[in-house]
Each structure stands twice: as structure tokens, then as C-alpha cells.
N, C-alpha and C positions, 0 to 999 in steps of 0.2 A: 567734457570731452577734450582729449588731447589732439588738436588739429595738426595736420601734416606740416604746416609752415612753422609750427612750434617745436618740432622734433629736433633733437641735438645729438651729435655723435656721443656714443656711450650709454645713452639712456636705455633703461629697461621699460618696455611698453606692454600694456595689456589693455587693448582697445578694439572697438568695432570700426571697420572701414568697408567701403564698397570694393569688391574685387573686380576691377575693370577688365582685366585680361588674365588668362591663365594658360601657361604653356608647360607641357611635360617634355623635358629635355634630358639629355645625358651628358655627363662630364666626359672628358677625354679618356678617362679610365672605364667608361661604360656604366657609371653609377647614375641612377635616375634621380631627378630633382624637379621641383616646380619653380618656374619663373613667373612672378605675379606683378601686376601693376595695381597698386592700391590707391584709392581716390577718396577725398572728401572735398568740401566746398572751397578749401584753400589751395588745392592742387593735388599732385600725384607723387608717389614714391615707388621706386623699384624695390621689389621684395623677393627674397630667395628662401626656399624651403629645401635645405640640403639633406635633412634626415626625414624620410617618409615613414615615420614610425606610427605607433598606435595613437600618439597624440595629435595626429593629423586626420581629422574627420573628412568625409566626402563633401565636396562643394564644387560649384561651377563658376565660370565667369558670370558677372552680374549679380552674384549672391552677396549679401551683407554678411561678413565673417568677422568673428572675434579672434584676434591674433595676439599671441604672446611671443615676445622675443626682444632682441636688442638692436638698437640703431648703430650702424657702423658707417665708416667712410670708405668709399671705393672710387678711385680715380677722381678724387675731389668732389664727389657727389654722395649724398647720403643714401644708404641702402638699409633695408629692414631684413635682418636675419631672423626668420620666423621659426619658433620652436614648437608651438602648439596652434591649432586652428580648429574652430568649431563654427557652425552656422549660427548666426545671431537670431534670436527669436523676436517676433513682433512685440513691440513695447520696450525693447532694449535700446532702440535707436530712433532718431527722428530723420526721415528721408531727406528733409531740407538741409541737413548737415552735410550731405554728400553731393550736392550740386554746386560746382564752382560758379561763382557769380562775379560780374564786374564790381570793382570797388567804387565806381563812379555812380552818380545819381542818373538813373535811366530817364526820368522825366525832364531833368535839366538838359541832358544830351539831346533828347528828341525835340525839345523846344528850340534848341539851337539849330537843328536841322530844319525845322519849320520856318525859322527866321531867314535862313538862306534860300529856302524855296520861295518865300514871299518876294524875293528880289529878282526872280526870273521874269523877264519882260516878254520873251517870245511867247505868243499866245498858245502855240501848239505844244511847246515844251512845258509850259506852265500847266496846261490842262492834263498833259500826260503824267507829269510828276505828281500833281495834286490828286489824280485819280487813284494813285497807289498810296501815297504817304498821308493823305488827308481823308479821302472819301472811303477807301477800302479798309473797314475796321478790322476784318480778319487778317489782312496783310499787316496792318499796324501792330496788332497784338503779337503776331508771330515774329515780326521783324525786331521788336523790342526784346524778345526773349530768346532769340536764337544765337547759336555760337557762329564764329567765322571760320572755324577749322576744327579738325579732329584733334590735332596735337600741337602743330607748329606755333601758331600765334592766335591770340584771342579765342582760345578754345574753351569758352565759358559762357554761361547765360548772360546775354547782353553784349557778347563779344562782337556780333555782327553790327550792332548799332555803334558800338565804340569804335570799331575799325572804320566803318563807313564815315563817321563823323571826322575821324582823324584824317582820312584821305580827302574828304571834302574841304576841310580846313586848309590843307596844303594846296588844293587846287584853287581855292579862293585867293590864297597868297600868290600863286603863279599867275592867275588871271589879272590880278591887280598890278603886278610888276612887269608883265609882258602883255601890253595892250593889244597886240596882234591876235591874242587868244580870244575866241568867242566864249565869253564867260558862261552864257546860258547853256551852251552845248557841253562845256566841260563840267560844270556843276551838276547838270542832269546826268551825265555819264558817270560821274563820281558817286552819285546817290544810287544809281542802278547797277554799278559794276559787279556787285556780289549778291544780288537778290536771288540768283539761281541756287545759292547755298541753302535757301529755305527748303529746297527739295533734294539737294545733294546730300545733306546731312540730316539724320534723324534727331529728335529732341533728346534732352537729357532724361534719364541718366546714361542712355546708350551713347548718344552723340557719335554715331558711326555712319559710314557711307551706306546710303540706300541703294536699291537696284538702279534707280534713275541716275544716282550719283556715279555709280560704277560704270554704267553703260554710256552715259551722255556727258556728264560733268557740268559744273555750275556755269561755265561760260556759255555753252550752248543753251542750257535751260534758261538762263537769264535773258539771253537774246530772244528766245522764243516767247517768253512772257511779255517782253516789251513789244515785239512785233505783233502779237495778238491784240494787245491793248491799243496799239496805234490804229488798227483796223476799225476801232470803234469811234475814232475821232475824225469827223468829216474833213476832207480836203487837206489832211496832214501831208505836207510836202514830201515827195519821195526822196529827194536829195537829202533833206534834213534827217529823215528816218534812216537812210543808209549811213549817214555820218555818225549818228548816235549808235547804231548797231555796230559800226566798225570800231568805235571806241571800246565797246564791251568785248567784242571778239578779239581785239588785239591787246587787252590790258595786261596780259602777262609778258608782253614784250617780245618773246622769242617762241618759235615754233616748238622747240624742245621743252619749253615750260608750259605747254598746253594751249597756247594761243593759236587758233586756226589761221590768223592773219598777223603780220607784223605791222606796227603802227605806220600809217601813211598820212596822217593829219597831225598838225601841231597839238591839237587837243588830245589826240590819242597818245602822243609822246608824253605830254604833261601828266596824263592819267597814269600811264605806266610807271613813271618815276615816283609819283605820289603814292601809289599803291605799294610799290616796292619799298619806299622809305618807311612807311608806317608799319608794314609787315616786319621788316628787318629790325627796326628799332624795338618793337614789341617783343620779337623773338629774343633779342639780347636781354631785354628786361626780365623775361621769364627764365632765361638761363641763369642770370645773376641771382634771382630770387630762389631758384631751385637748388643752388649750389651751397656748399658749406660756407657760412658767412666768414669763417676765419681764414679761408683759403684765398690767396691772391691769384695764382694761376689755376684755372679751372679745367684745363685739359683741352684736347683737340675737339672741335665741333665740326662735323661734316657739313652742316648747313652753311657755315661761314668759311669752311675749308681753312681754319686757322685755330691756333691755340689761344684760347680766350683768357684775358686777364682783367681783374678789377682795376678801376682807376684809383689813383692814390687819393685818399681822403684829405 
């Protein structure tokens, strides 16, 4: 199989991919065309079907389709100019080839998280964190295999685990270098900050927003999960519960970014910057991976509000 991360400008391709999205659009001249997002386990590529001829069979989003065409470069990103499409038949493809997956070892990452959990000394936070990450086997299985986003960063199987570990590592560093920080509170908040994404996003291959995700969002969902579990722990201090929930509620930093509250605790401030740092750097990594490797300037990116350039090797 020719994986998406192996595609190069100018190549002629005849291969099966998952059609993640399909849009029927019109050019400025009023001519109909399809805009597709094709996916395999290595990533996605934008595809265009400019000629809706007899060589284009009927298909829908989330179908596995066999496409013929040429890879081109558009605004320093690769694009698939598709000439022919047919639905792929069972036996022509392996579904596991179309699920993007972390490049890191899942068990190693999870063991590192368990090691950090073992250092939590506050008995209430320790019990709460262990009730999720050690005792709740269904949660552990889902957490290891879920993505952290639909598209922007860590949008792959194991992405939620990888992102959570990245944020928790940064928080560990901050707690070590700024002793005023309550380490147990910050580490617990880091581990919990995105658990609402288990309900906000569906599993692969869809990896799309659920009704709960659209209506409530992962910040609210995660806070509710934590609040409910706290109720099962006798004498859990109300002030500690409120501080932990505040960290979750404020971890996007700004109201316009979806946080119901702005950070009011030093631990909440630390979590906000750790989350933003890991998300932004991973987003940049994925932009660099997805662009033409020969290009230095990669074009304007609305997420960073900047024209992106590769560093000099």
C-alpha cells in the first residue's frame, strides 16, 4: 500500500483510502466538483475531483474508495487530483491501515503516567486519580486508544494518552521549578484535563464530534465526570474538589477559547500554559509533516496567524 505520508508531488497513484469527508461544491464559474479528505493511518490529504465523469462512481463519506489520479502541490501542500473513483470491495483493504495511530509505545507512555500517579501523596487526590487510571479498566482501555482532537493536534489513536503525558511532563517540570505550586493538585489536574474527550469525540474511523461533544464540550463533560467520582470518596475536602474542578474548567485560559472560567489559581495558570504548549508544538509538528518536504515556506496558517517556515537544517 502507498501510504499518504509517502506520497510525493507528481506521482501517479492508484490506491484505496478512507474518504473521511466529501463536499459537493461549485467553482466560481458554476462548475460542480468534489472536495474530499482522504485518510490512512499515516495521515490525511486533501483531494479534488474536478471532472465528475463516468469514471466517478457513487460513494459517500466514510466509504473506502479506490482512487486513481496524480499528486500535485497547491500552496506548498500536497493535493490529490483524482480522475477515477470506485468503492473498494471487502478483501481489497485492511481497515487497520486507515486508522492513524501514535508513533510512540502506548504501554511505555501509560507506565510513565502510572509512575507519576504513584508520587501523589494527598490521600484524596491519590484515591481519585487511582479510581480512574488504575481501577477503572474500561476507562483505561478507552483512554489508551482515544484521540485528543478531530483535526488540530493529536488526532490519532493514542493521541489523548500522548497529549496527556506531554502536558503532565510539563506540569511536573513547572512544579519542580516553582515550589509554590501544589504538585499533587497540578499533576491530578493535568491527568484529568481532557478526559471529557472520551465522550466529546467518537472512536475511529469516524473520530468526529458526538451529540454530547457538540452540546456540552469536553471541559464540562470532564468536570462532571470528576465531580461524580468525588462523591464516592468519603470526606473529600470541598475546597480541594473546587480547586481541582477550577483547573479543569479554566484550562483553555480564555473565555473565547471555551473555558467557562479564567485561571484564578497558580496551578490553573500552569496547566493552561502546559496544555497550550503541548498542543501548539504538536500542531506545528503535524503541519511540517503534512507539507511538501522540499518547501521551506509553507504558507499562512490561520491557527498560528503566521506564515510558517521550516528551520534551516
